[in-house]
C-alpha positions in Angstrom: -31.2 -55.7 -30.2 -31.4 -55.4 -34.0 -33.2 -52.1 -33.6 -30.6 -50.8 -31.3 -27.7 -51.9 -33.5 -29.5 -50.3 -36.3 -29.9 -46.9 -34.5 -26.3 -47.0 -33.2 -25.0 -47.6 -36.9 -27.2 -44.8 -38.1 -25.9 -42.5 -35.4 -22.2 -43.4 -36.5 -23.0 -42.6 -40.0 -24.6 -39.4 -39.1 -21.6 -38.3 -37.0 -19.2 -39.4 -39.8 -20.9 -37.5 -42.4 -21.0 -34.4 -40.1 -17.3 -34.7 -39.5 -16.6 -35.2 -43.3 -18.8 -32.2 -44.1 -17.2 -30.0 -41.3 -13.7 -30.9 -42.6 -14.7 -29.9 -46.1 -16.6 -26.6 -45.0 -14.2 -25.3 -42.4 -12.7 -22.6 -44.5 -9.8 -24.6 -46.0 -7.7 -23.9 -49.1 -5.0 -26.1 -50.6 -3.1 -23.6 -52.9 -1.4 -21.6 -50.2 2.3 -20.7 -51.1 5.3 -19.5 -48.9 6.2 -16.1 -50.3 8.5 -13.4 -49.4 9.6 -9.8 -50.5 12.2 -9.6 -53.2 14.8 -6.8 -53.2 16.6 -5.7 -56.5 20.2 -5.3 -56.3 21.1 -2.4 -58.6 24.3 -1.2 -60.0 25.5 2.0 -58.2 28.0 3.0 -61.0 28.5 2.0 -64.5 31.1 -0.7 -65.1 31.9 -4.3 -65.4 30.3 -6.8 -63.0 32.2 -9.4 -61.0 29.9 -11.6 -58.9 31.4 -14.0 -56.1 28.8 -16.7 -56.9 26.1 -17.0 -59.5 24.4 -20.0 -58.2 20.7 -19.4 -57.6 19.4 -20.2 -54.3 22.6 -19.5 -52.5 22.0 -18.1 -48.9 23.1 -14.6 -48.2 23.5 -12.5 -45.2 22.8 -8.8 -44.7 25.7 -6.7 -45.5 27.5 -9.7 -47.2 29.6 -8.8 -50.2 28.2 -10.3 -53.2 30.5 -8.8 -55.8 31.9 -5.6 -57.3 31.8 -3.2 -60.2 34.7 -1.6 -62.0 35.0 1.0 -64.5 38.4 1.4 -66.4 37.4 4.7 -68.2 36.3 7.2 -65.7 36.0 11.0 -66.6 38.7 12.5 -64.5 39.2 15.7 -66.6 37.8 17.8 -63.8 40.1 16.2 -61.3 43.2 16.9 -63.3 42.0 20.5 -63.8 41.7 20.8 -60.0 44.9 19.4 -59.4 46.7 21.8 -61.8 44.7 24.8 -60.3 45.8 23.7 -56.8 49.4 23.3 -58.0 49.3 26.9 -59.4 47.9 28.2 -56.3 50.4 26.6 -54.0 53.3 27.8 -56.2 51.8 31.4 -56.0 51.6 30.9 -52.1 55.3 30.0 -52.0 56.2 32.9 -54.2 54.3 35.2 -52.0 55.7 33.8 -48.8 59.2 34.3 -50.3 58.4 37.9 -51.0 57.2 38.4 -47.4 60.4 36.9 -46.1 62.5 39.0 -48.4 60.6 42.1 -47.2 61.1 41.0 -43.6 64.8 40.8 -44.2 64.9 44.3 -45.9 62.7 45.8 -43.1 65.2 44.3 -40.5 68.1 45.8 -42.3 66.6 49.2 -42.6 65.7 49.1 -38.9 69.1 48.3 -38.0 70.5 51.1 -40.2 68.0 53.5 -38.6 69.1 52.4 -35.0 72.9 52.7 -36.2 72.2 56.1 -37.8 70.4 57.4 -34.7 73.1 56.3 -32.4 75.9 57.8 -34.5 73.8 61.0 -34.9 73.3 61.3 -31.2 77.1 60.7 -30.6 77.8 63.6 -33.1 75.5 66.0 -31.3 76.8 65.0 -28.0 80.3 65.8 -29.4 79.2 69.2 -30.8 77.6 70.1 -27.5 80.8 69.2 -25.6 82.8 71.3 -28.0 80.4 74.3 -27.8 80.3 74.0 -24.0 84.2 74.0 -23.9 84.3 77.0 -26.2 81.6 78.8 -24.1 83.6 78.3 -20.9 86.7 79.4 -22.6 85.0 82.6 -23.6 83.7 83.1 -20.3 87.3 82.8 -18.9 88.4 85.4 -21.5 85.6 87.7 -20.5 86.5 87.5 -16.9 90.2 88.2 -17.7 89.5 91.1 -19.9 87.2 92.5 -17.2 89.9 92.4 -14.6 92.5 93.9 -17.0 90.0 96.9 -17.8 89.8 97.5 -14.0 93.5 97.4 -13.6 94.1 99.9 -16.5 91.1 102.1 -15.3 93.0 102.4 -11.9 96.4 103.0 -13.7 94.8 105.6 -16.0 93.5 107.5 -12.9 97.0 107.8 -11.6 98.3 108.6 -15.1 100.2 105.4 -15.8 98.0 104.2 -18.5 96.6 106.2 -21.3 92.9 106.5 -22.1 93.3 104.8 -25.4 94.6 101.6 -23.7 91.5 101.4 -21.4 89.2 102.0 -24.5 91.0 99.1 -26.4 90.5 96.6 -23.4 87.0 97.7 -23.1 86.3 96.9 -26.7 88.0 93.5 -26.4 85.8 92.8 -23.3 82.6 93.6 -25.4 83.6 91.4 -28.2 84.5 88.5 -25.9 81.0 88.9 -24.1 79.2 88.9 -27.4 81.1 85.8 -28.4 80.3 84.0 -25.2 76.5 84.9 -25.7 76.7 83.4 -29.2 78.4 80.2 -27.9 75.5 79.8 -25.2 73.1 80.1 -28.1 74.8 77.5 -30.0 74.7 75.2 -27.0 71.0 75.6 -26.6 70.6 74.8 -30.3 72.6 71.7 -30.0 70.7 70.6 -26.9 67.3 71.2 -28.7 68.5 69.2 -31.6 69.6 66.4 -29.2 66.4 66.3 -27.2 64.3 66.4 -30.4 66.4 63.5 -31.9 65.5 61.4 -28.9 62.0 62.1 -29.4 62.3 61.0 -33.1 62.2 64.5 -34.5 65.1 65.6 -36.6 65.5 69.4 -37.0 68.7 69.7 -38.9 69.2 69.2 -42.6 71.9 66.7 -42.0 69.3 64.2 -40.8 68.0 63.8 -44.4 69.5 60.4 -44.5 67.7 59.1 -41.5 64.3 60.6 -42.9 65.1 58.7 -46.1 65.5 55.5 -44.1 62.2 56.1 -42.3 60.4 56.7 -45.5 62.1 53.4 -46.9 61.0 51.6 -43.9 57.4 52.7 -44.2 57.3 51.7 -47.9 58.6 48.3 -47.1 56.2 47.7 -44.3 53.3 48.8 -46.7 54.6 46.4 -49.4 54.7 43.5 -46.8 51.2 44.1 -45.7 50.0 43.9 -49.2 52.0 40.7 -49.8 50.5 39.2 -46.7 47.0 40.2 -47.8 47.6 38.5 -51.2 49.1 35.5 -49.5 46.0 35.0 -47.1 43.8 35.2 -50.3 45.9 32.6 -52.1 46.1 30.3 -49.2 42.2 30.6 -48.7 41.8 29.7 -52.5 44.2 26.8 -52.0 42.0 25.4 -49.2 39.0 25.8 -51.3 40.5 24.0 -54.3 41.9 21.4 -51.8 38.3 20.7 -50.6 37.0 20.6 -54.2 39.8 18.3 -55.2 39.1 15.9 -52.3 35.3 15.9 -53.2 36.1 15.2 -56.8 38.5 12.4 -55.9 35.9 10.7 -54.0 33.4 11.1 -56.7 36.0 9.6 -59.2 36.9 6.7 -56.9 33.2 6.0 -56.4 32.8 5.8 -60.0 35.9 3.8 -60.6 34.7 0.9 -58.4 32.0 0.0 -56.0 31.2 -3.1 -53.8 28.0 -5.0 -54.2 26.4 -5.7 -50.8 23.3 -7.8 -49.8 20.8 -5.8 -48.1 18.7 -8.8 -46.8 19.1 -12.1 -45.1 17.8 -14.5 -47.7 18.7 -16.2 -50.9 19.8 -15.3 -54.4 16.5 -15.5 -56.4 17.5 -14.5 -59.9 20.4 -12.9 -61.9 19.8 -10.1 -64.4 23.4 -9.7 -65.2 26.5 -12.1 -65.2 30.0 -11.7 -64.3 32.0 -9.8 -67.1 29.0 -8.0 -68.3 29.0 -4.2 -68.7 26.1 -2.6 -66.9 24.8 1.0 -66.5 24.2 2.9 -63.4 20.8 1.8 -62.0 20.6 -1.3 -63.9 19.3 -4.4 -62.1 21.9 -6.9 -61.5 20.1 -9.6 -59.2 17.0 -10.2 -57.2 17.3 -11.2 -53.6 14.6 -13.1 -51.4 14.2 -11.4 -48.1 13.5 -14.3 -45.8 13.0 -12.0 -42.9 9.6 -11.0 -44.7 8.3 -14.6 -45.2 4.4 -14.9 -45.4 2.0 -17.2 -46.8 -0.1 -16.0 -49.8 -3.4 -17.7 -50.7 -6.3 -17.3 -53.0 -9.8 -18.0 -51.4 -13.3 -18.1 -52.8 -15.6 -15.1 -52.2 -17.6 -16.9 -49.4 -14.5 -17.5 -47.4 -13.0 -14.1 -48.1 -16.2 -12.3 -46.9 -15.9 -14.2 -43.4 -12.3 -13.1 -42.9 -10.7 -9.9 -41.5 -7.3 -8.5 -41.0 -6.0 -9.8 -37.7 -8.1 -13.1 -38.0 -6.3 -16.2 -36.9 -5.3 -18.9 -39.5 -3.3 -22.1 -39.5 -0.9 -23.4 -42.2 0.2 -26.9 -42.7 3.0 -27.2 -45.4 2.7 -30.0 -47.9 4.5 -33.2 -46.9 5.1 -32.2 -43.2 3.2 -32.8 -40.0 3.9 -29.2 -38.8 1.1 -26.9 -38.3 1.8 -23.1 -37.7 -0.5 -20.5 -36.1 -0.7 -17.1 -37.7 -2.9 -14.2 -38.4 -4.1 -12.3 -41.5 -1.8 -9.3 -42.5 -3.5 -8.2 -45.8 -6.8 -8.8 -47.7 -6.3 -7.4 -51.3 -9.3 -8.6 -52.9 -9.8 -10.1 -56.4 -7.4 -9.6 -59.3 -4.6 -8.1 -57.0 -1.9 -8.1 -59.5 0.2 -5.1 -58.3 0.6 -6.4 -54.6 2.9 -9.2 -56.1 5.2 -6.8 -57.9 7.7 -7.2 -55.0 6.9 -10.9 -54.0 9.0 -13.8 -55.2 6.0 -16.0 -56.2 3.3 -14.5 -58.4 -0.2 -16.1 -58.6 -1.5 -17.8 -61.7 -4.3 -16.2 -63.9 -6.7 -18.7 -62.2 -5.6 -17.7 -58.8 -6.0 -14.1 -59.7 -9.8 -14.8 -60.2 -10.0 -15.6 -56.4 -9.4 -13.2 -53.4 -6.0 -12.7 -52.3 -5.1 -13.1 -48.5 -1.6 -12.7 -47.0 -0.9 -14.3 -43.6 1.9 -14.1 -41.1 3.1 -17.0 -39.2 5.9 -16.0 -36.8 7.0 -19.5 -36.1 7.4 -20.3 -39.8 9.8 -17.5 -40.3 11.9 -18.9 -37.5 11.9 -22.4 -38.9 15.3 -23.6 -40.0 14.1 -25.3 -43.1 10.7 -23.8 -44.1 11.6 -20.3 -42.9 12.9 -19.5 -46.5 11.3 -22.4 -48.5 9.9 -20.0 -51.1 7.4 -21.7 -53.4 6.6 -24.4 -50.9 3.0 -25.2 -50.9 0.4 -26.1 -48.2 -3.0 -25.8 -46.9 -4.5 -22.9 -44.8 -7.2 -23.3 -42.4 -9.3 -20.4 -41.3 -11.8 -22.2 -38.9 -11.6 -25.1 -36.5 -12.3 -28.5 -37.9 -13.9 -31.5 -36.1 -10.7 -33.7 -36.1 -8.3 -30.9 -34.9 -8.3 -32.3 -31.3 -7.4 -35.9 -32.6 -4.7 -34.3 -34.9 -3.2 -32.7 -31.8 -3.2 -35.9 -29.9 -1.6 -37.9 -32.6 0.9 -35.0 -33.4 
């Protein structure tokens, strides 16, 4: 029995020693840190900063207003010049529009005069035609009377009642009346030709010089109106271009006059590089914000452990002073002395930790944790291999 108890005790000692050694050699590190990307909030314009809150650690949401920038003295010389140019251009457009309206009125007046003149000229020609026709008819009647008189005298002369001289006188009057009738017929034709030509817009007589003058005046006014419309279109187009430039310049001035500062992350206010009331320049850093949606765990491991790992390998993280254990996978293996990879991270490693080999690990459940999801700087332990007491830890919670 004593030998049996001795063997059992020895076995317990061996198992306990193996457990202790396994716990120590299971790829464990105790200098792991909850870390996250840091976003720098920069001034979009030059001006005075006004922050809503300057308390470090305040939680911020994406698109949340953090403050504003105001510039009292904005260069608006170009804006004022454009306003003046646009004012001159619009004044010129109004002047040209007035000139076009004036020319339209004059053209309407001349057209009315041309119409009235044409109507009166036609009435005159119609009256002349009527007079010539009446005169022609009277001459024809006289010709007919003289012909009959000549025939009567001729019969009487044959019987010796009338003398030959009386017959000769009547025949002379008949020839004269006939010539006058022919002349009257020619005058009628001339009036008719002038009347028909006038209806076609062609004026053949010298008395129509006034109408020709009105036609010429109408053409001149229409040409002036066309030129004024061309200049008006050019000025209006220039006004549109100036209006677009003015609006663009107004936007530029307003942008430079004031700007709102928005958070671009869901996280916390990590540090301030400018305070309310301070004047900053465009592009100058105002604050640094931690992006809690990018939370990872960074850790420095020895060479032996680092060589046994690979990107995608599983790992577990247990934050200090908590019973929670999170499952994750390796995102990045940066090697030894990886200073540059921490330029955009909140917590930078110490000089001693930089002598080790850097590993970054993603724990999805850690990001969703209400308290630890943004507990930047919180430390803990990372385990890269299973340990002998993991089952017992799982049972005990």
